[in-house]
matplotlib code that plots the C-alpha trace (Angstrom):
import matplotlib.pyplot as plt

x = [-1.5, -0.3, 3.3, 5.1, 8.4, 9.5, 12.3, 14.1, 15.8, 18.0, 19.6, 22.3, 19.6, 17.0, 18.0, 18.3, 14.8, 13.3, 14.6, 13.2, 9.9, 10.0, 10.9, 8.2, 5.6, 6.6, 5.7, 2.0, 1.4, 2.2, 4.1, 4.5, 3.3, 1.3, 4.5, 6.5, 4.0, 3.7, 7.3, 7.8, 5.1, 6.9, 10.2, 8.8, 7.5, 10.6, 12.6, 10.6, 10.9, 14.7, 14.6, 12.1, 11.2, 14.4, 16.6, 15.2, 12.1, 10.5, 8.5, 5.8, 4.9, 2.1, -0.4, -3.7, -7.2, -5.7, -4.1, -0.5, -0.3, 2.6, 3.0, 6.0, 6.6, 9.2, 9.9, 10.1, 8.3, 5.1, 3.5, 0.3, -1.7, -3.0, 0.6, -0.5, -3.4, -1.6, 1.8, 4.4, 4.5, 6.0, 8.9, 9.9, 12.7, 11.0, 7.7, 6.2, 6.8, 3.5, 1.4, 3.1, 2.7, -1.1, -1.7, -0.1, -1.7, -5.3, -5.4, -3.3, -3.8, -1.8, -1.7, 0.9, 1.6, 4.6, 5.6, 6.1, 4.1, 2.6, 1.5, 0.0, -0.3, -2.8, -3.0, -5.3, -3.5, -4.9, -5.4, -2.4, -3.7]
y = [10.0, 9.9, 8.9, 7.9, 5.9, 6.4, 4.4, 3.4, 0.2, -2.4, -5.7, -3.9, -2.2, -5.1, -6.0, -2.4, -1.7, -4.9, -3.7, -0.1, -1.7, -3.6, -0.8, 1.5, -1.1, -1.5, 2.1, 1.3, -1.7, -4.5, -7.2, -10.8, -12.9, -10.4, -8.2, -11.1, -11.9, -8.3, -8.0, -11.3, -10.1, -6.7, -8.6, -11.0, -8.1, -5.8, -8.8, -9.6, -6.2, -6.5, -9.8, -9.5, -5.7, -3.9, -4.2, -1.6, -0.1, 2.4, 1.5, 3.9, 2.7, 4.7, 4.4, 5.5, 4.5, 1.8, 0.3, -0.3, 0.3, -0.5, 0.1, -1.1, 0.0, -1.3, -0.5, -4.0, -5.3, -6.0, -9.5, -11.3, -10.3, -13.9, -15.1, -14.0, -16.3, -19.7, -20.9, -22.4, -26.1, -28.1, -28.9, -25.5, -23.8, -20.4, -18.6, -18.5, -15.0, -13.1, -16.0, -15.8, -12.1, -12.2, -14.8, -12.8, -9.5, -8.3, -6.9, -7.2, -5.3, -5.6, -3.2, -4.2, -3.0, -2.5, 0.5, -1.6, -3.2, -1.7, -3.9, -2.7, -4.5, -3.5, -4.9, -3.7, -3.1, -2.3, 1.2, 2.9, 4.0]
z = [-1.0, 2.5, 1.9, -1.3, -2.2, -5.8, -7.0, -10.3, -10.2, -12.1, -11.3, -9.1, -7.1, -6.5, -2.9, -1.7, -3.4, -1.6, 1.8, 1.2, 0.5, 3.8, 5.6, 4.1, 4.8, 8.4, 8.8, 7.9, 10.4, 7.9, 9.6, 9.9, 7.2, 5.4, 5.2, 3.9, 1.1, 0.0, -0.1, -2.0, -4.5, -5.0, -5.4, -8.1, -10.2, -10.0, -10.8, -13.9, -15.0, -14.8, -16.5, -19.0, -19.3, -20.7, -17.6, -15.3, -14.1, -11.8, -8.5, -6.9, -3.5, -1.5, 1.3, 0.9, 2.3, 4.6, 1.7, 0.1, -3.3, -5.5, -9.2, -11.1, -14.7, -17.2, -21.0, -22.3, -25.2, -23.5, -22.3, -22.6, -19.3, -18.9, -18.0, -14.4, -14.4, -13.9, -12.6, -15.0, -15.6, -12.7, -15.0, -16.0, -14.0, -14.0, -14.9, -11.2, -10.4, -11.8, -10.4, -7.2, -6.9, -8.1, -5.1, -2.5, -2.7, -2.3, -6.0, -8.8, -12.3, -15.5, -18.5, -20.9, -24.6, -27.0, -24.9, -21.8, -18.7, -15.6, -12.7, -9.8, -6.6, -3.6, 0.0, 2.7, 6.0, 9.3, 10.3, 12.0, 15.3]

ax = plt.figure().add_subplot(projection="3d")
ax.plot(x, y, z, "-o")
ax.set_aspect("equal")
plt.show()
């Protein structure tokens, strides 16, 4: 791994983590709409970890092979992996975060069981020259 950001987070530190992710991604040639979409995806996943995954989580963000990778882990009760496959019904006031994250990155993987959930996001970036 060329570079690594490891950060524990909770409700109090969500905004701070979002800004750290944005700064980190900027170092690796991600900007404009691509940066916005990746940061939105990370923010949705970290927010879900706080709201549904026990109130806190751990974020690992790294750059390797012209790709940004972000892994968010929580210790909540787990969730059905297919939740990320479809948006919530239009009348629902919530439930779009996973779907939004999945559609803003190149690769989205979920592992969830009774010990918690791990979601990994991956986004290709242009090589840093």
